[in-house]
Structure formats: structure tokens, C-alpha cells
N, C-alpha and C positions, 0 to 999 in steps of 0.2 A: 562620527557616523559608525554605527555597528553593522558591519557587513560580514557575510560568511560565504565561502565557496562550497557549493553542494555538488556531489557527484551522483549521477543516475546510471545504473548498470542495467541496460535492456538486453536480455539474452535469449537465444534460442536453446532449448534443452533437448537432451537425448535420454535414452533409457539408462545410460551409464552415469550413475550418481557421482562417482569419483571424478569423471571427466567434467561434469557440470560444475562441481565445486572448484576444480582447478581453473576452469574458465572464469568463474566468479572471482576467484583470487586475483587473476590477471586483470580483470576489470576494475576491481578495487584498487589494485596497485597503480593502474593507469590514472585513475581519478585522484589518488593521493599525490602522485607525482605532479599533477597539474594544480596542486594546492588545495584540493578539497579537504575540508575538515569534518564534513558530514557526508556519508555515502549511503544511498538507499538501494536495496535490492528488491526484486519483484516478488510477488506472492508465491509461496511454496516452491522456492527457487532450486531446491536440491534435486528435484525429480521432474519427470513429466507431470502434467496436470492429470492426476489419477482419478479425478471425480467424474470422468466421462462415463464410467460404468460403476455398478455396485458389486464389489467383490471383497468378501471378508479377508481374503489373503493379503489385500493391500494395506490392511491395518499394520502389517509388519514393517511398513515404511516409517511408522511413527517412532519418536524418540522421547525419552524423558528430558525435562529441563530442570537442572543442568543435565548434559549428556554429551555424546560425541560431537554433535554439530555445534553446540554452544562452546565447547572447548576449541574447536577449529576456528570459529569466527571470533572468539575472544582473543586468540593469538593474533589473528589478522588485524583486529582493531588496535591492539597494543603495538604491534609492529609498526603500523603507519600513524599511530597516535591520532586516530580519527574516532568520531562517533559513527557507529555502523548499525543500520536498521536491517534486520533479517526477518524471515518469515518461515516458520517451521510447523510441521505436523507433530503436535504434542501428545504424548501418551501420559496422561495424568494419573490414571489408575487402570487396572484391568477393565476393559469395556468402556472406558471413559476417555474421550479424545477431543482435542481442540485444534482449531486453526489459530496459531499463536505467533504474534510478532514479538521479537526480542530485540532490545536495544542494548548495545555495548558502548561503554564510555571509552575515553581515550587511553585508559590504563587497562582495558580489557575486561573490566568488571561489568556485570549485568546491571545496567541502570534501571531497567524495568521491563515489563512485558504487557502486552495487550492481547486479550483473547477476542477474536472476531465475534461481534454481537449479532449481526444480521446474517443469517445462513440461508442461501438460496436453495431451491429444489426445482430445477428446470431441466428439460432435455439437454443432456451432455454436461450439466452442472449439478450432479446429484450430491451436493455437499451435506444435506441433512442426514444422509446415510452414514457419513464419517464424523461429522463435527457436532459436538454439543455446543449450544450458544454460550458465548462468553459470560462470565460472572464477575469480572473485575470493574465493570462500569466504564464510563467515559472519563478516565483520569489521565491528564497529561503526564508525561514522563520527564523528570528533571534530569538534565545532563549538563556537562560542563560548557556546552554551547547554547543552552537555553532550554525552555520547556517545549517538548514535542507533543503535539496532538496526533497520536498515531491511531489510524483506523485501517481497515483492510477491505479492499475490493467492493463487495456488495454493500458495505457500509457507505460507499461514496454516493449512493442514491438518496441518502437520508439527511435532510437538512438539520434534523434534531440532533444527530450525532455530532455534526460539525459545530453546531451552536453550543452544545454543552461543553465540548472541548474548549471553545473560545471563552465561554463564561468562566471556566476554571483556570484561565490564564495561559493557554497554549499560545506560543509565539509563531507557530506554523502548523499547517495540517499536512500529514503525510499519508499517502495511500499506496502500499504495495498491492499489485493488481494482477489478475489473470483473466482477461476477457478478449473475446474474438468473434469472428463470423462463422456461421455455418455456410458451407459452400453453395447450397441451393438458394440462399438469399439473393435477391436481385441487386444489382449495383446501387439502385436507388435506396433500397432498404438498408444496405450496408452503410451508405452515407448517412442515413437518418440515425442509425444506431451509434455510429462513431461520434457524430455531432452532438447527440443527446448526452453521451458520456462526457464529452469535453465541456459542454455548456453547464451541466449539473455541477461539476467541480469548480469551474470558473465562478459559478453562482455562489458557491460556499466561500470562495475568496472574497467576493464583493460584499456579501451579506455580513461577513465577520471581520472584514478589514485585515485579512491575514494572507500571507503567501501560501500557495498550495503546491505540493510536490507529488506527482503521480507517476509510478514506475510500473509499466506493463511488460509482460513477456511478448515475444514475437516468434513467428514461424508456424508451420503446420504440425499438428500433433494428431495422428490417426486415432480413430475410435477402436479400441481393442475388440469390441463386440461386433463391429461391422454394421451396426444398425444405422449409423450416420456416416457422413464423409469426414468426420473429425472436425477439429476447430482450427481455423486460421487465426491465430492470435494477432491482433492488429497493432501491437506496438504503440506508437504515438505517445510515448512517455513525455511528460512535459512539466514545466514549472511556470506558474503565473504569480504575479504580484498581487497586492491587496486590492487592486481595482480590476482584477481579472486580466491584466495585461500579460501577454506572452513574454517570458524571459528566455525560454528555450523549448524546443520540441524536436523529438526524434521522428524518424520515418516509420512506415508501417510494414516494412518487408525485410529489414536486416538488423542484426545485433548492432548495438551502438552504445558507446560510453560518452556521456555528456557532463561537462563541468560548467556551472553557471554561478555567478555571484548574486546573492540576495542581500538587499538592504533591509535589515530588520527594523530600523528606525522609521522606515517609511510607513509602517502600520500606524504608528502614533499620529503622524500627520494626516493620513487618510481618515482615521477615525475622528479627527477634529473637523475635517471638511464634511464628512458624511457620518454624523453621530447616530448611527442606527441603534447602538446599544442604549444611548440616552433616551431615545424616543420609543423604546419598546413598551407596549401596554401590558405589563406583566399582571395587571389586575384583571385582564380579560381573556387570558389564555387557558382557562381551566379545561376547555374541551380538547386540547391537544393530547391529553393523556387517554382519551377514549378511542376505541377501535374505529367507531363510526358514529356520526351524530345524525339521528333521525329527525 
């Protein structure tokens, strides 16, 4: 049986980047001490979620890859001999920036990176102002513990992205995330949003016969412009197996480090029982590449 222990670091962030990174290091160390060989961090984990406003000065938060942050997390991965999934604001060239997830292998080397493909533009999530859509495609990243299908936040609503990762041999799907509630939403609406988020990702697990790991930030972050009441990030980081079964789930109000064991061989059995890939009608899916079918 091929199993792996996975660590999830669900964190509350402040405006102090050094403090945030030190807390992340502590979370990673905790997970590694519990036997985790793969540790996943949340989206844009170094700073506050800066996309609540459009401010050109905030481009100064971006870094090159390789750069200072990749050096920091490289050393952390090598120290604990883990595969580490990070999420950074990448400065690719003057005026060209990406929301980029970087994976470090157990020796600290960069195993690969993924540039977020789907970029939202909604109130308090003005990501199109900052990020150019990714151009690396949906390519799994090969690591010493297997092939990782790495996607980021808004990507988690798109079954096409998950499917393409699965078709290219991903052994698991991983989603670093930053999502939460606006305070004026009713309790009923908040419940609907959270459940839709969870259901969508559990659906990717079921449809593709793969475990899914989703790590979200937690805590309230104010809107610097004062136009909204800020975002209450809802946490609820979780891991599900290839039938969508919960293996672990964090709460919605506090930082939390979770370590859970995943049976990677279970995917093979589930795909034998539910052979969705076998029964796909690939001859009839031409329309999926169209924006809309009239």
C-alpha cells in the first residue's frame, strides 16, 4: 500500500510579512514532526490578501522566481526533507506579474511551478488588476512523492482544469486558496457559499478518482479602502479521498495545522469500480471548447 502523510497549514496573516513567514515555518515544522512528507500552504501566504483593492504600489510585494522567498522555502523543504507547496506573487518582467504556485522537492530544489490560469475579478477580489493569466497549462509537477496536479483557488470551480490534470497523470489535486465571506452576507448565504466550495472540490475528487487537498487561509482581513467590511476568510481546509470522502477538515475560525494519511493506491481501486475515464465520450465533446453553444 502506497501511503503518504500530508500536512496542511491553515494560517491567519498580518501585515508583517516576516512574522507571517516565521509562523509558516513553525507550521511546516509541526507537520514534518508529525511525519508529513508533503506540506501544503495557502494561497499568497506571505502577506495579507492584497487584492481587495487596486493599488499600483502593491506590485512591490511581487518577487522574481527564483528569489528571496524561493530561497527561504527551499531551505525549509530541505531541512525537513519534505515536498513543500507554496504560493507566491511572481514578478516575471516589468509590468508582468503572475499568481504562481511553486513546489520544492525534498532536497530543496524547485520541482516545478504553476501559474494560476483562471483569474477572478469580483468585489474584494480584484485579481485581474494584478495577475496575468497563466501560460504553463495544466501540467502535473513530478516530485519524489508522485505527480501533483497543482491548481490555485479560482481554478477550483472549473472541472475542466481538474480533468486535464487527471488525464495527464496527476496522482492528487492540490488547491492553495484564499476565499471567505463578506460580513453583510446572511448566515444562509454564507452557508450556501461554503457548501458550494466544498461540493465542487469533492466533485473533482469523485469525477477523477483522485484525492483532493484544499488549504484556505482563515481570519478577518480589513478592506484598506473602507468600501467593504473586509473578508472573513472561512478556513475549512480539507482533504478528501477519491470518492469524495472526508479524511480531514479544519475549522472556520482559527489557524490550524493538520496531518492526515492518504492512501494513493486507493485511486486505482476506485477507478476500477467507477470507470469514468473508460466511459468518456471523447468523440462528442467538441463543444466544450466553445464559450457558449447557441
